[in-house]
PDB file of all heavy atoms in Angstrom:
ATOM      1  N   MET A   1       0.849  -1.171   0.000  1.00  0.00           N
ATOM      2  CA  MET A   1       0.000   0.000   0.000  1.00  0.00           C
ATOM      3  C   MET A   1       0.898   1.238   0.000  1.00  0.00           C
ATOM      4  O   MET A   1       1.807   1.348   0.817  1.00  0.00           O
ATOM      5  CB  MET A   1      -0.883  -0.029   1.241  1.00  0.00           C
ATOM      6  CG  MET A   1      -1.763   1.168   1.366  1.00  0.00           C
ATOM      7  SD  MET A   1      -3.056   0.978   2.591  1.00  0.00           S
ATOM      8  CE  MET A   1      -2.214   1.453   4.053  1.00  0.00           C
ATOM      9  N   ASP A   2       0.651   2.141  -0.916  1.00  0.00           N
ATOM     10  CA  ASP A   2       1.421   3.379  -0.999  1.00  0.00           C
ATOM     11  C   ASP A   2       0.666   4.502  -0.307  1.00  0.00           C
ATOM     12  O   ASP A   2      -0.446   4.850  -0.682  1.00  0.00           O
ATOM     13  CB  ASP A   2       1.652   3.755  -2.461  1.00  0.00           C
ATOM     14  CG  ASP A   2       2.565   2.774  -3.159  1.00  0.00           C
ATOM     15  OD1 ASP A   2       3.473   2.261  -2.484  1.00  0.00           O
ATOM     16  OD2 ASP A   2       2.358   2.527  -4.355  1.00  0.00           O
ATOM     17  N   VAL A   3       1.300   5.057   0.722  1.00  0.00           N
ATOM     18  CA  VAL A   3       0.717   6.159   1.481  1.00  0.00           C
ATOM     19  C   VAL A   3       1.595   7.381   1.265  1.00  0.00           C
ATOM     20  O   VAL A   3       2.817   7.295   1.394  1.00  0.00           O
ATOM     21  CB  VAL A   3       0.660   5.802   2.984  1.00  0.00           C
ATOM     22  CG1 VAL A   3       0.129   6.959   3.799  1.00  0.00           C
ATOM     23  CG2 VAL A   3      -0.171   4.562   3.201  1.00  0.00           C
ATOM     24  N   PRO A   4       1.008   8.531   0.917  1.00  0.00           N
ATOM     25  CA  PRO A   4       1.820   9.744   0.759  1.00  0.00           C
ATOM     26  C   PRO A   4       2.530  10.097   2.064  1.00  0.00           C
ATOM     27  O   PRO A   4       2.005   9.872   3.164  1.00  0.00           O
ATOM     28  CB  PRO A   4       0.811  10.824   0.394  1.00  0.00           C
ATOM     29  CG  PRO A   4      -0.414  10.113  -0.033  1.00  0.00           C
ATOM     30  CD  PRO A   4      -0.403   8.777   0.631  1.00  0.00           C
ATOM     31  N   LEU A   5       3.719  10.646   1.937  1.00  0.00           N
ATOM     32  CA  LEU A   5       4.521  10.992   3.110  1.00  0.00           C
ATOM     33  C   LEU A   5       3.785  11.970   4.014  1.00  0.00           C
ATOM     34  O   LEU A   5       3.776  11.805   5.233  1.00  0.00           O
ATOM     35  CB  LEU A   5       5.858  11.575   2.666  1.00  0.00           C
ATOM     36  CG  LEU A   5       6.764  12.069   3.786  1.00  0.00           C
ATOM     37  CD1 LEU A   5       7.153  10.915   4.687  1.00  0.00           C
ATOM     38  CD2 LEU A   5       7.987  12.730   3.203  1.00  0.00           C
ATOM     39  N   TRP A   6       3.155  12.971   3.442  1.00  0.00           N
ATOM     40  CA  TRP A   6       2.486  13.975   4.269  1.00  0.00           C
ATOM     41  C   TRP A   6       1.354  13.359   5.078  1.00  0.00           C
ATOM     42  O   TRP A   6       1.126  13.740   6.223  1.00  0.00           O
ATOM     43  CB  TRP A   6       1.988  15.142   3.416  1.00  0.00           C
ATOM     44  CG  TRP A   6       0.921  14.769   2.432  1.00  0.00           C
ATOM     45  CD1 TRP A   6       1.105  14.391   1.146  1.00  0.00           C
ATOM     46  CD2 TRP A   6      -0.484  14.709   2.684  1.00  0.00           C
ATOM     47  NE1 TRP A   6      -0.099  14.104   0.569  1.00  0.00           N
ATOM     48  CE2 TRP A   6      -1.102  14.291   1.481  1.00  0.00           C
ATOM     49  CE3 TRP A   6      -1.290  14.972   3.774  1.00  0.00           C
ATOM     50  CZ2 TRP A   6      -2.480  14.129   1.374  1.00  0.00           C
ATOM     51  CZ3 TRP A   6      -2.653  14.805   3.656  1.00  0.00           C
ATOM     52  CH2 TRP A   6      -3.233  14.400   2.472  1.00  0.00           C
ATOM     53  N   LEU A   7       0.652  12.376   4.500  1.00  0.00           N
ATOM     54  CA  LEU A   7      -0.437  11.732   5.227  1.00  0.00           C
ATOM     55  C   LEU A   7       0.097  10.893   6.380  1.00  0.00           C
ATOM     56  O   LEU A   7      -0.469  10.893   7.478  1.00  0.00           O
ATOM     57  CB  LEU A   7      -1.262  10.865   4.276  1.00  0.00           C
ATOM     58  CG  LEU A   7      -2.474  10.169   4.878  1.00  0.00           C
ATOM     59  CD1 LEU A   7      -3.454  11.183   5.434  1.00  0.00           C
ATOM     60  CD2 LEU A   7      -3.142   9.292   3.835  1.00  0.00           C
ATOM     61  N   ALA A   8       1.191  10.192   6.151  1.00  0.00           N
ATOM     62  CA  ALA A   8       1.799   9.400   7.221  1.00  0.00           C
ATOM     63  C   ALA A   8       2.287  10.298   8.353  1.00  0.00           C
ATOM     64  O   ALA A   8       2.098   9.982   9.537  1.00  0.00           O
ATOM     65  CB  ALA A   8       2.943   8.566   6.662  1.00  0.00           C
ATOM     66  N   LEU A   9       2.889  11.429   8.018  1.00  0.00           N
ATOM     67  CA  LEU A   9       3.369  12.346   9.045  1.00  0.00           C
ATOM     68  C   LEU A   9       2.221  12.942   9.858  1.00  0.00           C
ATOM     69  O   LEU A   9       2.320  13.066  11.079  1.00  0.00           O
ATOM     70  CB  LEU A   9       4.197  13.469   8.413  1.00  0.00           C
ATOM     71  CG  LEU A   9       5.543  13.065   7.832  1.00  0.00           C
ATOM     72  CD1 LEU A   9       6.190  14.248   7.140  1.00  0.00           C
ATOM     73  CD2 LEU A   9       6.443  12.509   8.904  1.00  0.00           C
ATOM     74  N   VAL A  10       1.147  13.287   9.189  1.00  0.00           N
ATOM     75  CA  VAL A  10      -0.016  13.831   9.894  1.00  0.00           C
ATOM     76  C   VAL A  10      -0.612  12.781  10.826  1.00  0.00           C
ATOM     77  O   VAL A  10      -0.950  13.068  11.978  1.00  0.00           O
ATOM     78  CB  VAL A  10      -1.070  14.348   8.887  1.00  0.00           C
ATOM     79  CG1 VAL A  10      -2.389  14.649   9.574  1.00  0.00           C
ATOM     80  CG2 VAL A  10      -0.556  15.578   8.177  1.00  0.00           C
ATOM     81  N   ALA A  11      -0.720  11.541  10.352  1.00  0.00           N
ATOM     82  CA  ALA A  11      -1.291  10.469  11.173  1.00  0.00           C
ATOM     83  C   ALA A  11      -0.426  10.186  12.395  1.00  0.00           C
ATOM     84  O   ALA A  11      -0.934  10.056  13.513  1.00  0.00           O
ATOM     85  CB  ALA A  11      -1.466   9.203  10.336  1.00  0.00           C
ATOM     86  N   VAL A  12       0.878  10.113  12.193  1.00  0.00           N
ATOM     87  CA  VAL A  12       1.784   9.858  13.318  1.00  0.00           C
ATOM     88  C   VAL A  12       1.743  11.007  14.312  1.00  0.00           C
ATOM     89  O   VAL A  12       1.717  10.793  15.531  1.00  0.00           O
ATOM     90  CB  VAL A  12       3.217   9.615  12.806  1.00  0.00           C
ATOM     91  CG1 VAL A  12       4.217   9.630  13.940  1.00  0.00           C
ATOM     92  CG2 VAL A  12       3.288   8.294  12.054  1.00  0.00           C
ATOM     93  N   GLY A  13       1.724  12.228  13.811  1.00  0.00           N
ATOM     94  CA  GLY A  13       1.645  13.383  14.701  1.00  0.00           C
ATOM     95  C   GLY A  13       0.359  13.420  15.493  1.00  0.00           C
ATOM     96  O   GLY A  13       0.354  13.668  16.694  1.00  0.00           O
ATOM     97  N   TYR A  14      -0.754  13.136  14.837  1.00  0.00           N
ATOM     98  CA  TYR A  14      -2.053  13.141  15.514  1.00  0.00           C
ATOM     99  C   TYR A  14      -2.105  12.063  16.597  1.00  0.00           C
ATOM    100  O   TYR A  14      -2.519  12.332  17.733  1.00  0.00           O
ATOM    101  CB  TYR A  14      -3.168  12.922  14.496  1.00  0.00           C
ATOM    102  CG  TYR A  14      -4.533  12.862  15.112  1.00  0.00           C
ATOM    103  CD1 TYR A  14      -5.166  14.028  15.515  1.00  0.00           C
ATOM    104  CD2 TYR A  14      -5.176  11.654  15.310  1.00  0.00           C
ATOM    105  CE1 TYR A  14      -6.426  13.986  16.101  1.00  0.00           C
ATOM    106  CE2 TYR A  14      -6.429  11.594  15.896  1.00  0.00           C
ATOM    107  CZ  TYR A  14      -7.054  12.762  16.288  1.00  0.00           C
ATOM    108  OH  TYR A  14      -8.281  12.698  16.873  1.00  0.00           O
ATOM    109  N   LEU A  15      -1.696  10.856  16.258  1.00  0.00           N
ATOM    110  CA  LEU A  15      -1.714   9.775  17.246  1.00  0.00           C
ATOM    111  C   LEU A  15      -0.762  10.052  18.402  1.00  0.00           C
ATOM    112  O   LEU A  15      -1.075   9.756  19.557  1.00  0.00           O
ATOM    113  CB  LEU A  15      -1.364   8.444  16.579  1.00  0.00           C
ATOM    114  CG  LEU A  15      -2.427   7.885  15.651  1.00  0.00           C
ATOM    115  CD1 LEU A  15      -1.902   6.639  14.955  1.00  0.00           C
ATOM    116  CD2 LEU A  15      -3.706   7.577  16.409  1.00  0.00           C
ATOM    117  N   GLY A  16       0.400  10.610  18.094  1.00  0.00           N
ATOM    118  CA  GLY A  16       1.354  10.932  19.153  1.00  0.00           C
ATOM    119  C   GLY A  16       0.811  11.968  20.112  1.00  0.00           C
ATOM    120  O   GLY A  16       0.975  11.853  21.326  1.00  0.00           O
ATOM    121  N   ILE A  17       0.126  12.963  19.575  1.00  0.00           N
ATOM    122  CA  ILE A  17      -0.442  14.005  20.430  1.00  0.00           C
ATOM    123  C   ILE A  17      -1.570  13.442  21.283  1.00  0.00           C
ATOM    124  O   ILE A  17      -1.679  13.738  22.475  1.00  0.00           O
ATOM    125  CB  ILE A  17      -0.928  15.191  19.573  1.00  0.00           C
ATOM    126  CG1 ILE A  17       0.265  15.902  18.969  1.00  0.00           C
ATOM    127  CG2 ILE A  17      -1.763  16.156  20.392  1.00  0.00           C
ATOM    128  CD1 ILE A  17      -0.098  16.908  17.908  1.00  0.00           C
ATOM    129  N   LYS A  18      -2.417  12.618  20.684  1.00  0.00           N
ATOM    130  CA  LYS A  18      -3.558  12.072  21.424  1.00  0.00           C
ATOM    131  C   LYS A  18      -3.128  11.068  22.496  1.00  0.00           C
ATOM    132  O   LYS A  18      -3.684  11.047  23.591  1.00  0.00           O
ATOM    133  CB  LYS A  18      -4.527  11.378  20.461  1.00  0.00           C
ATOM    134  CG  LYS A  18      -5.372  12.338  19.682  1.00  0.00           C
ATOM    135  CD  LYS A  18      -6.249  13.106  20.628  1.00  0.00           C
ATOM    136  CE  LYS A  18      -7.349  13.806  19.900  1.00  0.00           C
ATOM    137  NZ  LYS A  18      -8.156  14.608  20.775  1.00  0.00           N
ATOM    138  N   LEU A  19      -2.159  10.223  22.193  1.00  0.00           N
ATOM    139  CA  LEU A  19      -1.799   9.138  23.105  1.00  0.00           C
ATOM    140  C   LEU A  19      -0.762   9.541  24.152  1.00  0.00           C
ATOM    141  O   LEU A  19      -0.868   9.162  25.310  1.00  0.00           O
ATOM    142  CB  LEU A  19      -1.289   7.931  22.314  1.00  0.00           C
ATOM    143  CG  LEU A  19      -2.308   7.302  21.357  1.00  0.00           C
ATOM    144  CD1 LEU A  19      -1.648   6.198  20.552  1.00  0.00           C
ATOM    145  CD2 LEU A  19      -3.509   6.768  22.114  1.00  0.00           C
ATOM    146  N   ILE A  20       0.249  10.282  23.752  1.00  0.00           N
ATOM    147  CA  ILE A  20       1.369  10.564  24.648  1.00  0.00           C
ATOM    148  C   ILE A  20       1.282  11.957  25.262  1.00  0.00           C
ATOM    149  O   ILE A  20       1.780  12.194  26.350  1.00  0.00           O
ATOM    150  CB  ILE A  20       2.707  10.390  23.894  1.00  0.00           C
ATOM    151  CG1 ILE A  20       2.801   8.977  23.336  1.00  0.00           C
ATOM    152  CG2 ILE A  20       3.886  10.651  24.799  1.00  0.00           C
ATOM    153  CD1 ILE A  20       3.985   8.753  22.424  1.00  0.00           C
ATOM    154  N   ARG A  21       0.664  12.894  24.570  1.00  0.00           N
ATOM    155  CA  ARG A  21       0.546  14.293  24.984  1.00  0.00           C
ATOM    156  C   ARG A  21       1.899  14.957  25.238  1.00  0.00           C
ATOM    157  O   ARG A  21       2.145  15.518  26.314  1.00  0.00           O
ATOM    158  CB  ARG A  21      -0.318  14.421  26.226  1.00  0.00           C
ATOM    159  CG  ARG A  21      -1.706  13.886  26.048  1.00  0.00           C
ATOM    160  CD  ARG A  21      -2.693  14.815  26.710  1.00  0.00           C
ATOM    161  NE  ARG A  21      -4.040  14.286  26.566  1.00  0.00           N
ATOM    162  CZ  ARG A  21      -4.900  14.759  25.694  1.00  0.00           C
ATOM    163  NH1 ARG A  21      -4.564  15.746  24.920  1.00  0.00           N
ATOM    164  NH2 ARG A  21      -6.099  14.254  25.600  1.00  0.00           N
ATOM    165  N   PRO A  22       2.795  14.925  24.205  1.00  0.00           N
ATOM    166  CA  PRO A  22       4.079  15.626  24.354  1.00  0.00           C
ATOM    167  C   PRO A  22       3.887  17.123  24.123  1.00  0.00           C
ATOM    168  O   PRO A  22       2.836  17.544  23.653  1.00  0.00           O
ATOM    169  CB  PRO A  22       4.930  15.023  23.231  1.00  0.00           C
ATOM    170  CG  PRO A  22       3.931  14.694  22.176  1.00  0.00           C
ATOM    171  CD  PRO A  22       2.688  14.261  22.926  1.00  0.00           C
ATOM    172  N   PRO A  23       4.906  17.908  24.420  1.00  0.00           N
ATOM    173  CA  PRO A  23       4.817  19.344  24.129  1.00  0.00           C
ATOM    174  C   PRO A  23       4.704  19.579  22.616  1.00  0.00           C
ATOM    175  O   PRO A  23       5.249  18.816  21.816  1.00  0.00           O
ATOM    176  CB  PRO A  23       6.140  19.914  24.653  1.00  0.00           C
ATOM    177  CG  PRO A  23       6.813  18.831  25.385  1.00  0.00           C
ATOM    178  CD  PRO A  23       6.149  17.554  25.075  1.00  0.00           C
ATOM    179  N   TRP A  24       4.010  20.640  22.236  1.00  0.00           N
ATOM    180  CA  TRP A  24       3.800  20.930  20.815  1.00  0.00           C
ATOM    181  C   TRP A  24       5.107  21.159  20.077  1.00  0.00           C
ATOM    182  O   TRP A  24       5.253  20.794  18.916  1.00  0.00           O
ATOM    183  CB  TRP A  24       2.897  22.152  20.666  1.00  0.00           C
ATOM    184  CG  TRP A  24       1.464  21.805  20.897  1.00  0.00           C
ATOM    185  CD1 TRP A  24       0.767  21.976  22.060  1.00  0.00           C
ATOM    186  CD2 TRP A  24       0.574  21.198  19.975  1.00  0.00           C
ATOM    187  NE1 TRP A  24      -0.513  21.514  21.899  1.00  0.00           N
ATOM    188  CE2 TRP A  24      -0.662  21.027  20.623  1.00  0.00           C
ATOM    189  CE3 TRP A  24       0.697  20.777  18.661  1.00  0.00           C
ATOM    190  CZ2 TRP A  24      -1.763  20.471  20.006  1.00  0.00           C
ATOM    191  CZ3 TRP A  24      -0.408  20.214  18.041  1.00  0.00           C
ATOM    192  CH2 TRP A  24      -1.616  20.067  18.716  1.00  0.00           C
ATOM    193  N   TRP A  25       6.091  21.787  20.748  1.00  0.00           N
ATOM    194  CA  TRP A  25       7.343  22.068  20.056  1.00  0.00           C
ATOM    195  C   TRP A  25       8.064  20.774  19.707  1.00  0.00           C
ATOM    196  O   TRP A  25       8.719  20.682  18.668  1.00  0.00           O
ATOM    197  CB  TRP A  25       8.244  22.981  20.889  1.00  0.00           C
ATOM    198  CG  TRP A  25       8.669  22.398  22.204  1.00  0.00           C
ATOM    199  CD1 TRP A  25       8.055  22.563  23.406  1.00  0.00           C
ATOM    200  CD2 TRP A  25       9.786  21.536  22.431  1.00  0.00           C
ATOM    201  NE1 TRP A  25       8.724  21.848  24.376  1.00  0.00           N
ATOM    202  CE2 TRP A  25       9.794  21.214  23.801  1.00  0.00           C
ATOM    203  CE3 TRP A  25      10.777  21.005  21.616  1.00  0.00           C
ATOM    204  CZ2 TRP A  25      10.756  20.392  24.371  1.00  0.00           C
ATOM    205  CZ3 TRP A  25      11.737  20.181  22.182  1.00  0.00           C
ATOM    206  CH2 TRP A  25      11.721  19.881  23.541  1.00  0.00           C
ATOM    207  N   LEU A  26       7.954  19.752  20.558  1.00  0.00           N
ATOM    208  CA  LEU A  26       8.597  18.473  20.279  1.00  0.00           C
ATOM    209  C   LEU A  26       7.952  17.801  19.071  1.00  0.00           C
ATOM    210  O   LEU A  26       8.639  17.238  18.213  1.00  0.00           O
ATOM    211  CB  LEU A  26       8.523  17.573  21.514  1.00  0.00           C
ATOM    212  CG  LEU A  26       9.178  16.203  21.384  1.00  0.00           C
ATOM    213  CD1 LEU A  26      10.664  16.337  21.087  1.00  0.00           C
ATOM    214  CD2 LEU A  26       8.959  15.402  22.646  1.00  0.00           C
ATOM    215  N   VAL A  27       6.647  17.872  18.979  1.00  0.00           N
ATOM    216  CA  VAL A  27       5.938  17.304  17.836  1.00  0.00           C
ATOM    217  C   VAL A  27       6.367  18.011  16.558  1.00  0.00           C
ATOM    218  O   VAL A  27       6.655  17.373  15.538  1.00  0.00           O
ATOM    219  CB  VAL A  27       4.413  17.416  18.029  1.00  0.00           C
ATOM    220  CG1 VAL A  27       3.677  16.984  16.782  1.00  0.00           C
ATOM    221  CG2 VAL A  27       3.973  16.591  19.219  1.00  0.00           C
ATOM    222  N   ALA A  28       6.442  19.335  16.601  1.00  0.00           N
ATOM    223  CA  ALA A  28       6.835  20.101  15.420  1.00  0.00           C
ATOM    224  C   ALA A  28       8.260  19.760  14.988  1.00  0.00           C
ATOM    225  O   ALA A  28       8.529  19.587  13.793  1.00  0.00           O
ATOM    226  CB  ALA A  28       6.710  21.595  15.701  1.00  0.00           C
ATOM    227  N   VAL A  29       9.164  19.625  15.926  1.00  0.00           N
ATOM    228  CA  VAL A  29      10.556  19.290  15.599  1.00  0.00           C
ATOM    229  C   VAL A  29      10.646  17.899  14.980  1.00  0.00           C
ATOM    230  O   VAL A  29      11.335  17.704  13.977  1.00  0.00           O
ATOM    231  CB  VAL A  29      11.447  19.398  16.857  1.00  0.00           C
ATOM    232  CG1 VAL A  29      12.801  18.749  16.634  1.00  0.00           C
ATOM    233  CG2 VAL A  29      11.616  20.846  17.251  1.00  0.00           C
ATOM    234  N   LEU A  30       9.953  16.920  15.541  1.00  0.00           N
ATOM    235  CA  LEU A  30      10.002  15.566  15.002  1.00  0.00           C
ATOM    236  C   LEU A  30       9.402  15.489  13.603  1.00  0.00           C
ATOM    237  O   LEU A  30       9.948  14.807  12.720  1.00  0.00           O
ATOM    238  CB  LEU A  30       9.278  14.597  15.941  1.00  0.00           C
ATOM    239  CG  LEU A  30       9.975  14.329  17.265  1.00  0.00           C
ATOM    240  CD1 LEU A  30       9.094  13.452  18.142  1.00  0.00           C
ATOM    241  CD2 LEU A  30      11.331  13.699  17.059  1.00  0.00           C
ATOM    242  N   LEU A  31       8.283  16.170  13.381  1.00  0.00           N
ATOM    243  CA  LEU A  31       7.677  16.161  12.056  1.00  0.00           C
ATOM    244  C   LEU A  31       8.552  16.866  11.029  1.00  0.00           C
ATOM    245  O   LEU A  31       8.707  16.395   9.903  1.00  0.00           O
ATOM    246  CB  LEU A  31       6.292  16.810  12.108  1.00  0.00           C
ATOM    247  CG  LEU A  31       5.229  16.014  12.857  1.00  0.00           C
ATOM    248  CD1 LEU A  31       3.940  16.815  12.932  1.00  0.00           C
ATOM    249  CD2 LEU A  31       4.998  14.674  12.204  1.00  0.00           C
ATOM    250  N   LEU A  32       9.140  17.979  11.414  1.00  0.00           N
ATOM    251  CA  LEU A  32      10.011  18.700  10.493  1.00  0.00           C
ATOM    252  C   LEU A  32      11.258  17.876  10.167  1.00  0.00           C
ATOM    253  O   LEU A  32      11.673  17.810   9.014  1.00  0.00           O
ATOM    254  CB  LEU A  32      10.406  20.049  11.096  1.00  0.00           C
ATOM    255  CG  LEU A  32      11.288  20.930  10.224  1.00  0.00           C
ATOM    256  CD1 LEU A  32      10.562  21.284   8.932  1.00  0.00           C
ATOM    257  CD2 LEU A  32      11.686  22.178  10.975  1.00  0.00           C
ATOM    258  N   ASP A  33      11.840  17.237  11.170  1.00  0.00           N
ATOM    259  CA  ASP A  33      13.005  16.384  10.933  1.00  0.00           C
ATOM    260  C   ASP A  33      12.659  15.216  10.020  1.00  0.00           C
ATOM    261  O   ASP A  33      13.453  14.862   9.144  1.00  0.00           O
ATOM    262  CB  ASP A  33      13.568  15.857  12.251  1.00  0.00           C
ATOM    263  CG  ASP A  33      14.283  16.940  13.037  1.00  0.00           C
ATOM    264  OD1 ASP A  33      14.576  18.012  12.463  1.00  0.00           O
ATOM    265  OD2 ASP A  33      14.546  16.715  14.228  1.00  0.00           O
ATOM    266  N   GLY A  34      11.509  14.614  10.205  1.00  0.00           N
ATOM    267  CA  GLY A  34      11.098  13.514   9.337  1.00  0.00           C
ATOM    268  C   GLY A  34      10.905  13.972   7.909  1.00  0.00           C
ATOM    269  O   GLY A  34      11.309  13.284   6.960  1.00  0.00           O
ATOM    270  N   TYR A  35      10.330  15.137   7.732  1.00  0.00           N
ATOM    271  CA  TYR A  35      10.125  15.684   6.393  1.00  0.00           C
ATOM    272  C   TYR A  35      11.461  15.996   5.721  1.00  0.00           C
ATOM    273  O   TYR A  35      11.673  15.675   4.552  1.00  0.00           O
ATOM    274  CB  TYR A  35       9.261  16.941   6.477  1.00  0.00           C
ATOM    275  CG  TYR A  35       9.006  17.573   5.149  1.00  0.00           C
ATOM    276  CD1 TYR A  35       8.087  17.024   4.272  1.00  0.00           C
ATOM    277  CD2 TYR A  35       9.686  18.717   4.756  1.00  0.00           C
ATOM    278  CE1 TYR A  35       7.843  17.592   3.037  1.00  0.00           C
ATOM    279  CE2 TYR A  35       9.460  19.294   3.533  1.00  0.00           C
ATOM    280  CZ  TYR A  35       8.538  18.731   2.675  1.00  0.00           C
ATOM    281  OH  TYR A  35       8.318  19.298   1.453  1.00  0.00           O
ATOM    282  N   LEU A  36      12.362  16.612   6.472  1.00  0.00           N
ATOM    283  CA  LEU A  36      13.664  16.947   5.906  1.00  0.00           C
ATOM    284  C   LEU A  36      14.491  15.702   5.617  1.00  0.00           C
ATOM    285  O   LEU A  36      15.213  15.643   4.620  1.00  0.00           O
ATOM    286  CB  LEU A  36      14.424  17.881   6.852  1.00  0.00           C
ATOM    287  CG  LEU A  36      13.822  19.271   7.016  1.00  0.00           C
ATOM    288  CD1 LEU A  36      14.604  20.064   8.052  1.00  0.00           C
ATOM    289  CD2 LEU A  36      13.799  20.005   5.693  1.00  0.00           C
ATOM    290  N   LEU A  37      14.399  14.692   6.452  1.00  0.00           N
ATOM    291  CA  LEU A  37      15.128  13.439   6.229  1.00  0.00           C
ATOM    292  C   LEU A  37      14.621  12.739   4.979  1.00  0.00           C
ATOM    293  O   LEU A  37      15.403  12.177   4.226  1.00  0.00           O
ATOM    294  CB  LEU A  37      14.987  12.518   7.442  1.00  0.00           C
ATOM    295  CG  LEU A  37      15.689  11.169   7.340  1.00  0.00           C
ATOM    296  CD1 LEU A  37      17.193  11.379   7.257  1.00  0.00           C
ATOM    297  CD2 LEU A  37      15.344  10.306   8.518  1.00  0.00           C
ATOM    298  N   ALA A  38      13.330  12.800   4.733  1.00  0.00           N
ATOM    299  CA  ALA A  38      12.770  12.145   3.553  1.00  0.00           C
ATOM    300  C   ALA A  38      13.261  12.806   2.274  1.00  0.00           C
ATOM    301  O   ALA A  38      13.413  12.144   1.252  1.00  0.00           O
ATOM    302  CB  ALA A  38      11.248  12.181   3.609  1.00  0.00           C
ATOM    303  N   GLY A  39      13.532  14.092   2.305  1.00  0.00           N
ATOM    304  CA  GLY A  39      14.010  14.792   1.127  1.00  0.00           C
ATOM    305  C   GLY A  39      15.519  14.761   0.965  1.00  0.00           C
ATOM    306  O   GLY A  39      16.045  15.198  -0.042  1.00  0.00           O
ATOM    307  N   SER A  40      16.223  14.224   1.939  1.00  0.00           N
ATOM    308  CA  SER A  40      17.682  14.188   1.879  1.00  0.00           C
ATOM    309  C   SER A  40      18.154  12.934   1.138  1.00  0.00           C
ATOM    310  O   SER A  40      17.349  12.060   0.816  1.00  0.00           O
ATOM    311  CB  SER A  40      18.250  14.189   3.307  1.00  0.00           C
ATOM    312  OG  SER A  40      18.060  12.934   3.900  1.00  0.00           O
ATOM    313  N   PRO A  41      19.440  12.824   0.880  1.00  0.00           N
ATOM    314  CA  PRO A  41      19.973  11.610   0.237  1.00  0.00           C
ATOM    315  C   PRO A  41      19.756  10.344   1.079  1.00  0.00           C
ATOM    316  O   PRO A  41      19.817   9.245   0.549  1.00  0.00           O
ATOM    317  CB  PRO A  41      21.460  11.901   0.087  1.00  0.00           C
ATOM    318  CG  PRO A  41      21.568  13.387   0.087  1.00  0.00           C
ATOM    319  CD  PRO A  41      20.459  13.871   0.975  1.00  0.00           C
ATOM    320  N   LEU A  42      19.502  10.499   2.360  1.00  0.00           N
ATOM    321  CA  LEU A  42      19.236   9.334   3.204  1.00  0.00           C
ATOM    322  C   LEU A  42      17.803   8.839   3.094  1.00  0.00           C
ATOM    323  O   LEU A  42      17.468   7.791   3.626  1.00  0.00           O
ATOM    324  CB  LEU A  42      19.547   9.666   4.665  1.00  0.00           C
ATOM    325  CG  LEU A  42      20.998   9.928   4.999  1.00  0.00           C
ATOM    326  CD1 LEU A  42      21.126  10.346   6.458  1.00  0.00           C
ATOM    327  CD2 LEU A  42      21.860   8.729   4.707  1.00  0.00           C
ATOM    328  N   GLY A  43      16.944   9.583   2.427  1.00  0.00           N
ATOM    329  CA  GLY A  43      15.533   9.224   2.288  1.00  0.00           C
ATOM    330  C   GLY A  43      15.315   7.844   1.710  1.00  0.00           C
ATOM    331  O   GLY A  43      14.566   7.034   2.277  1.00  0.00           O
ATOM    332  N   PRO A  44      15.946   7.497   0.574  1.00  0.00           N
ATOM    333  CA  PRO A  44      15.756   6.153   0.028  1.00  0.00           C
ATOM    334  C   PRO A  44      16.254   5.049   0.950  1.00  0.00           C
ATOM    335  O   PRO A  44      15.676   3.968   1.006  1.00  0.00           O
ATOM    336  CB  PRO A  44      16.558   6.184  -1.277  1.00  0.00           C
ATOM    337  CG  PRO A  44      16.617   7.615  -1.653  1.00  0.00           C
ATOM    338  CD  PRO A  44      16.654   8.369  -0.350  1.00  0.00           C
ATOM    339  N   VAL A  45      17.318   5.326   1.694  1.00  0.00           N
ATOM    340  CA  VAL A  45      17.838   4.322   2.625  1.00  0.00           C
ATOM    341  C   VAL A  45      16.838   4.064   3.740  1.00  0.00           C
ATOM    342  O   VAL A  45      16.549   2.923   4.087  1.00  0.00           O
ATOM    343  CB  VAL A  45      19.192   4.787   3.219  1.00  0.00           C
ATOM    344  CG1 VAL A  45      19.686   3.818   4.272  1.00  0.00           C
ATOM    345  CG2 VAL A  45      20.221   4.968   2.111  1.00  0.00           C
ATOM    346  N   VAL A  46      16.279   5.132   4.279  1.00  0.00           N
ATOM    347  CA  VAL A  46      15.280   5.002   5.337  1.00  0.00           C
ATOM    348  C   VAL A  46      14.019   4.316   4.783  1.00  0.00           C
ATOM    349  O   VAL A  46      13.436   3.465   5.432  1.00  0.00           O
ATOM    350  CB  VAL A  46      14.947   6.369   5.956  1.00  0.00           C
ATOM    351  CG1 VAL A  46      13.783   6.273   6.916  1.00  0.00           C
ATOM    352  CG2 VAL A  46      16.173   6.947   6.633  1.00  0.00           C
ATOM    353  N   GLY A  47      13.617   4.700   3.579  1.00  0.00           N
ATOM    354  CA  GLY A  47      12.440   4.099   2.957  1.00  0.00           C
ATOM    355  C   GLY A  47      12.614   2.594   2.739  1.00  0.00           C
ATOM    356  O   GLY A  47      11.683   1.823   2.968  1.00  0.00           O
ATOM    357  N   THR A  48      13.802   2.178   2.333  1.00  0.00           N
ATOM    358  CA  THR A  48      14.075   0.757   2.148  1.00  0.00           C
ATOM    359  C   THR A  48      14.058   0.035   3.489  1.00  0.00           C
ATOM    360  O   THR A  48      13.539  -1.077   3.594  1.00  0.00           O
ATOM    361  CB  THR A  48      15.434   0.563   1.456  1.00  0.00           C
ATOM    362  OG1 THR A  48      15.441   1.287   0.235  1.00  0.00           O
ATOM    363  CG2 THR A  48      15.700  -0.893   1.190  1.00  0.00           C
ATOM    364  N   ALA A  49      14.609   0.650   4.513  1.00  0.00           N
ATOM    365  CA  ALA A  49      14.648   0.024   5.842  1.00  0.00           C
ATOM    366  C   ALA A  49      13.245  -0.097   6.427  1.00  0.00           C
ATOM    367  O   ALA A  49      12.944  -1.083   7.112  1.00  0.00           O
ATOM    368  CB  ALA A  49      15.541   0.834   6.779  1.00  0.00           C
ATOM    369  N   VAL A  50      12.376   0.870   6.158  1.00  0.00           N
ATOM    370  CA  VAL A  50      11.018   0.829   6.703  1.00  0.00           C
ATOM    371  C   VAL A  50      10.178  -0.219   6.015  1.00  0.00           C
ATOM    372  O   VAL A  50       9.356  -0.881   6.629  1.00  0.00           O
ATOM    373  CB  VAL A  50      10.375   2.226   6.590  1.00  0.00           C
ATOM    374  CG1 VAL A  50       8.902   2.184   6.938  1.00  0.00           C
ATOM    375  CG2 VAL A  50      11.105   3.220   7.469  1.00  0.00           C
ATOM    376  N   LYS A  51      10.386  -0.390   4.707  1.00  0.00           N
ATOM    377  CA  LYS A  51       9.611  -1.386   3.965  1.00  0.00           C
ATOM    378  C   LYS A  51      10.091  -2.727   4.370  1.00  0.00           C
ATOM    379  O   LYS A  51       9.710  -3.688   4.595  1.00  0.00           O
ATOM    380  CB  LYS A  51       9.786  -1.227   2.478  1.00  0.00           C
ATOM    381  CG  LYS A  51       9.071  -0.027   1.932  1.00  0.00           C
ATOM    382  CD  LYS A  51       9.214   0.041   0.444  1.00  0.00           C
ATOM    383  CE  LYS A  51       8.536   1.272  -0.100  1.00  0.00           C
ATOM    384  NZ  LYS A  51       8.672   1.392  -1.515  1.00  0.00           N
TER     385      LYS A  51
END
């Protein structure tokens, strides 16, 4: 199943906020880092490891 990156990030962020209740700044940093990592040269490596 192919899920767009933005949808996966939104889902993970929403579930993390609802279940763990971390500070908003931590959620923003993790989502931004995930987005930037996906666009970097390490993105395909991470994508292969996740699959």
